[in-house]
Residue, then its C-alpha position, 0 to 999 in steps of 0.5 A: m939024187k937017184k930018186l928024182t923022177s923027171f917031170e915027164k915021168h911025173l906027169d906020165k904017172q899022175y895023168g897017163k901017157k901022151g895020147t890018153i884022155k885024162r893027160d889030153k885034158f891036162e895038156s889043153e888046161s895047162l896051155a889055157f892056163r900059160l895062155g892066160e897068165m901071159l895075157k894077165e902079166e902083158r895087161k898089168k905091164a900095160k897098166l890096163t884093167q880088164e874092161q880097158l883091154a876089153e874096149k881096145t879089142g872089142t871083146k868083153k871084160s868077162y872074156i878077158s877075165r876067162i881067159e886069165t883064169g884059164k877057163s876059156d879055150i881061145q883061139i890062137s887068131t883071137f889071142s893074137r888080136i888081143i895081143e896085137q890091138g891091146f898092147n901094140k905087140r906081136i906074138n911069135i910062135s914056134i914048133t918044137 
């Protein structure tokens, strides 16, 4: 057990300390990936295709796909609109 490393220390070693360019890039990409996974999970629960979700939210299938794969830097307002219009749900954001 003495050789266990905290996740934060692992990230420091792998990507550098918070505030460095490499770490900031990792954090940004990580957030995009997590948001994409959340959207994909909700879409599948709702039994919607990407195309159906895009139609409901006034976007394009390719945009939904880019979000789900973490390849789009989505704004919170857009993410919220997709959740509200696409799934009739609301998002809750907290700062910790």
